[in-house]
C-alpha positions in Angstrom: 17.4 -22.7 -1.3 14.6 -25.3 -1.0 15.2 -26.6 -4.6 18.8 -27.2 -3.8 17.9 -29.3 -0.8 15.2 -31.3 -2.6 17.5 -32.2 -5.6 21.0 -32.1 -4.0 23.3 -34.5 -5.8 21.5 -34.4 -9.0 24.0 -33.5 -11.8 21.6 -31.3 -13.8 20.5 -29.4 -10.8 24.1 -28.8 -9.7 24.8 -27.3 -13.0 21.7 -25.1 -12.8 22.7 -24.0 -9.3 26.1 -22.9 -10.6 24.3 -21.0 -13.3 22.0 -19.3 -10.7 25.1 -18.3 -8.7 26.7 -16.8 -11.8 23.6 -14.8 -12.6 22.8 -13.5 -9.2 20.2 -16.1 -8.0 19.5 -15.7 -4.3 17.8 -17.5 -1.5 14.1 -17.6 -1.7 13.8 -18.3 -5.4 10.8 -20.6 -6.2 10.2 -22.9 -9.2 6.7 -21.4 -9.2 8.0 -17.9 -9.8 5.8 -16.3 -12.4 7.6 -14.3 -15.0 4.5 -12.4 -15.9 3.1 -11.7 -12.4 3.0 -8.1 -11.3 1.9 -6.5 -7.9 0.9 -2.9 -7.1 0.9 -2.1 -3.4 -1.1 1.0 -2.6 -1.4 2.5 0.9 -3.2 5.6 2.0 -2.0 7.0 5.4 -4.3 6.8 8.4 -7.6 6.0 6.7 -9.9 4.5 9.3 -11.6 1.1 8.9 -14.8 2.8 10.1 -15.1 5.0 6.9 -14.0 2.1 4.7 -16.8 -0.2 6.0 -19.4 2.2 7.3 -18.9 5.2 5.1 -19.2 8.8 6.3 -20.0 9.5 9.9 -22.9 12.0 10.0 -21.9 13.3 13.4 -18.4 14.2 12.3 -19.5 15.7 8.9 -20.4 19.1 10.4 -19.3 22.7 9.4 -17.0 22.8 12.4 -15.0 19.9 10.9 -14.6 21.4 7.5 -12.5 24.5 6.8 -13.5 26.5 9.9 -17.2 26.5 9.3 -17.5 26.1 5.5 -21.0 24.6 4.5 -20.9 20.9 4.3 -24.3 20.7 2.5 -22.8 19.4 -0.7 -20.6 16.9 1.1 -23.6 15.5 3.2 -25.6 15.1 -0.1 -22.7 13.3 -1.7 -21.6 10.9 1.0 -24.5 10.4 3.5 -27.2 7.7 3.1 -29.5 5.6 5.1 -27.3 2.6 5.6 -23.6 1.8 6.0 -23.6 -0.1 2.8 -24.9 2.8 0.8 -22.5 5.3 2.5 -19.4 3.3 2.1 -20.3 2.8 -1.6 -20.7 6.5 -2.1 -17.4 7.2 -0.5 -15.4 4.6 -2.2 -17.4 3.2 -5.2 -14.5 1.5 -7.1 -13.5 -0.3 -3.9 -17.0 -1.6 -3.3 -18.2 -2.2 -6.8 -15.0 -3.6 -8.2 -12.2 -4.5 -5.9 -14.2 -6.3 -3.2 -16.6 -8.3 -5.5 -13.6 -9.5 -7.6 -11.3 -9.9 -4.6 -11.5 -9.8 -0.8 -11.1 -7.4 2.0 -10.4 -7.8 5.8 -11.0 -5.4 8.7 -14.7 -5.0 9.1 -15.0 -5.3 12.8 -18.7 -5.1 12.6 -18.5 -8.3 10.6 -16.0 -9.9 13.0 -13.2 -9.6 10.7 -10.1 -7.9 12.3 -7.1 -6.5 10.5 -4.5 -5.0 12.8 -0.8 -3.8 13.2 1.5 -5.7 15.5 4.2 -3.1 16.0 2.5 -1.6 19.1 3.2 1.9 18.1 0.1 2.6 15.8 1.8 5.3 13.8 3.4 5.8 10.4 7.1 4.7 10.1 6.5 1.6 12.3 3.4 0.7 10.2 5.2 1.1 6.9 8.2 -0.8 8.2 5.9 -3.7 9.3 4.1 -3.7 6.0 7.3 -3.9 4.0 9.4 -6.2 6.2 6.8 -8.4 7.7 7.4 -7.7 11.4 7.1 -5.0 14.0 10.6 -3.7 15.0 10.7 -2.2 18.6 13.7 -0.1 17.5 11.6 1.6 14.8 9.8 3.8 17.3 9.7 7.3 15.6 8.8 9.1 12.4 12.3 10.6 12.2 13.6 10.8 8.6 16.3 8.3 9.0 17.2 5.4 6.7 15.6 2.1 7.6 18.2 -0.4 8.9 15.8 -3.2 7.9 15.8 -4.6 4.5 12.2 -4.4 3.0 10.7 -7.1 0.8 10.9 -4.5 -2.0 14.7 -4.3 -1.7 15.0 -8.0 -1.6 12.8 -8.6 -4.6 14.7 -6.2 -6.7 17.6 -8.6 -6.4 15.8 -11.7 -7.4 16.1 -13.4 -10.7 13.8 -11.7 -13.3 13.0 -8.8 -11.0 16.2 -6.7 -11.1 15.3 -3.2 -12.1 11.6 -4.1 -11.9 10.7 -2.5 -8.6 9.8 1.2 -7.8 8.4 3.2 -4.9 6.5 6.5 -4.8 5.4 8.4 -1.7 3.7 11.7 -0.9 5.4 11.7 2.5 9.1 12.4 2.1 10.0 9.8 4.9 8.9 7.1 2.5 12.3 7.4 0.8 14.0 6.6 4.2 11.6 3.8 4.9 12.6 1.9 1.8 16.1 3.2 2.2 16.5 4.9 -1.1 20.3 5.1 -0.7 20.6 1.4 -0.5 17.6 -0.3 -2.1 18.8 -0.1 -5.7 15.5 0.9 -7.3 13.9 4.2 -8.4 12.3 6.0 -5.4 10.4 9.4 -5.4 8.9 10.9 -2.3 7.8 14.4 -1.0 8.5 17.5 -3.0 11.6 16.0 -4.7 11.5 16.0 -8.5 11.6 12.7 -10.2 14.0 12.1 -13.1 13.9 9.2 -15.6 15.3 8.7 -19.1 13.8 9.7 -21.3 11.8 12.4 -19.6 8.3 13.2 -20.7 6.6 16.6 -20.8 4.0 15.4 -18.4 6.6 14.4 -15.8 8.4 17.7 -16.2 5.1 19.5 -15.5 4.6 17.4 -12.4 8.0 18.2 -11.2 7.3 21.9 -11.7 4.0 21.7 -9.8 5.7 20.2 -6.8 8.0 23.1 -6.6 5.5 25.8 -7.5 2.5 24.9 -5.4 2.3 26.1 -1.8 3.7 23.7 0.8 0.7 23.1 3.0 2.5 20.3 4.9 6.1 19.9 5.8 7.7 17.3 3.6 4.4 16.2 1.9 2.7 17.6 -1.2 -1.0 16.8 -2.2 -1.5 13.2 -3.4 -2.2 14.3 -7.0 1.4 14.9 -8.1 2.6 11.8 -6.3 -0.1 9.5 -7.9 0.4 11.0 -11.4 4.2 10.7 -11.2 3.8 7.0 -10.4 1.3 6.6 -13.3 3.8 8.2 -15.7 6.6 5.9 -14.6 4.2 2.9 -14.9 3.3 3.7 -18.4 6.7 4.5 -19.5 8.8 1.8 -17.7 6.2 -0.9 -16.9 7.7 -2.2 -13.6 6.6 -5.5 -12.2 6.4 -4.2 -8.6 5.2 -0.8 -7.5 4.8 0.6 -4.0 2.6 3.8 -3.9 2.0 5.7 -0.6 -0.6 8.5 -0.4 -0.9 10.9 2.5 -3.8 13.3 2.5 -6.2 11.1 4.4 -3.8 11.4 7.5 -3.0 15.0 7.0 -6.6 16.3 6.8 -7.5 14.0 9.8 -4.8 15.4 12.0 -6.1 18.9 11.1 -9.5 17.9 12.3 -10.9 18.5 8.7 -13.4 15.6 8.4 -14.9 16.9 5.2 -11.6 17.1 3.3 -10.5 13.8 4.9 -13.6 12.2 3.2 -12.8 13.9 0.0 -9.2 12.6 0.2 -10.5 9.1 0.7 -12.8 9.6 -2.3 -9.9 10.7 -4.5 -7.9 7.7 -3.4 -10.7 5.6 -4.6 -10.7 7.4 -7.9 -6.9 6.9 -8.2 -7.3 3.2 -7.7 -10.0 3.1 -10.4 -7.7 5.2 -12.8 -4.8 2.9 -12.0 -6.6 -0.4 -12.5 -8.3 0.8 -15.7 -5.0 1.9 -17.1 -3.4 -1.4 -16.2 -6.0 -3.4 -17.9 -5.4 -1.5 -21.1 -1.7 -2.4 -21.0 -0.8 -6.0 -22.3 2.0 -6.2 -19.8 -0.4 -5.9 -16.9 -3.8 -7.1 -18.1 -4.6 -10.4 -16.4 -1.3 -10.5 -14.6 -1.6 -8.0 -11.9 -2.5 -8.1 -8.2 -3.6 -5.0 -6.3 -2.9 -4.8 -2.6 -4.7 -1.9 -0.7 -4.3 -1.0 3.0 -3.3 1.6 5.5 -0.4 2.0 7.8 -2.4 2.5 11.0 -6.0 3.3 12.2 -7.4 6.0 14.3 -9.5 6.6 17.4 -13.2 6.7 17.5 -15.6 9.7 18.3 -13.7 12.8 19.3 -10.4 10.9 19.1 -10.9 10.2 15.4 -8.2 12.8 14.6 -5.4 10.9 16.4 -3.6 7.6 16.8 -0.8 6.1 18.5 0.1 4.0 21.6 -2.3 5.9 23.8 -5.1 5.1 21.4 -5.3 1.3 21.5 -8.1 1.1 18.9 -5.8 2.8 16.3 -4.2 -0.6 15.8 -7.2 -1.7 13.6 -6.8 -1.3 9.9 -8.1 -2.8 6.6 -6.5 -4.9 4.0 -7.8 -5.6 0.4 -6.6 -7.8 -2.3 -7.7 -8.2 -6.0 -6.0 -10.0 -8.9 -5.9 -13.3 -10.8 -4.4 -15.2 -7.8 -6.9 -13.9 -5.4 -10.2 -15.9 -4.9 -13.2 -13.6 -5.1 -14.4 -14.1 -1.5 -15.5 -10.5 -1.2 -16.0 -9.0 2.3 -14.6 -11.3 4.8 -16.8 -12.0 7.8 -16.5 -14.2 10.8 -12.9 -15.1 9.9 -9.7 -15.3 12.1 -7.8 -11.9 12.2 -5.0 -11.0 9.8 -2.2 -8.7 10.5 -0.1 -6.1 8.7 2.9 -8.2 9.2 1.5 -10.7 6.7 1.5 -8.3 3.7 5.2 -8.6 2.7 5.1 -12.4 2.5 1.7 -12.3 0.6 3.2 -9.8 -1.9 6.2 -12.0 -2.5 4.1 -15.1 -2.9 2.0 -13.4 -5.7 5.4 -13.2 -7.5 6.4 -16.7 -6.7 8.9 -16.0 -4.0 9.2 -17.0 -0.4 9.9 -14.0 1.8 9.6 -16.1 5.0 12.7 -18.2 3.9 14.7 -14.9 3.7 13.2 -13.2 6.7 11.9 -15.8 9.3 10.5 -13.1 11.6 8.0 -12.1 8.9 4.3 -13.0 9.2 3.1 -15.7 7.0 1.1 -15.0 3.7 -2.6 -14.4 4.0 -3.6 -18.0 3.1 -7.1 -17.2 1.6 -5.8 -14.4 -0.4 -3.6 -16.5 -2.7 -4.8 -19.3 -4.8 
């Protein structure tokens, strides 16, 4: 513990260190830990940086890429425009009108701002692991639904002074539960089609659980984003956790299916979820003025005809985007002509917003994104 080294020998601090030991204080505690700070980490699976920064691709938005020939007339009217700036704002208006002006975003390769994964695999489990641990693990090399042997920053934070019982995770993809190691992590986790139980239950949560069971299962292990998002919202409103991880999945599923039209609509819905989430938080005294939003994806995708896929054979799928907004984030907007950032920096950045040093606990983790934290 840095404080113990700096003040070793001081009687008052020795007593305080004993108190910390008795109350579960652990390595990485900081004197700057903010008892009010809260962080919401939102990821949407496989959303390309190209759509985030350029908006809809006119060449891909064709009938053959939308439910086997259904008309895309309405989608073209909704999402297409003369310039990339107009198109991206039409696709993700909250991101571009609120998040980016008030915060900052990385990953616009047209503006010489790279954001990338470092794990070398460019697919989901390795990407989520890198995001939540701060490093790419060569042994995490599949999407198999097996418990993560690595300790995530979420699991570690849940053991820190003032954060016990204040962490939660929600994922559309059922493997998210394994990635955060639901059996070991010690905080509430809900993923896939599994019902979510909390005490007391609410009528809305009971309805959401029923919808997961009763709606058709289009994808194995992954419902639509709506019940996942609304389950997380219900928990936030009732329990008011300080750290929330929310992973959405439709952007990746529709992309793998070659359905560009629905991929765009899924991205647009994610943006609307961000707006609803942020608006709700600003109406709650526990969150207003205290909350940071982190928004990114687990991996990118290929370009042109390879837009549907990603992985080691698609090197360009290592490129992602990373956005930050909150009271500790300088409003630098769209970052241009800056050194690249990596997915491995997210875990330490998240911890730093709360006043904790993840790098002291996990030396392999990337350092915080310096410009994103005041």
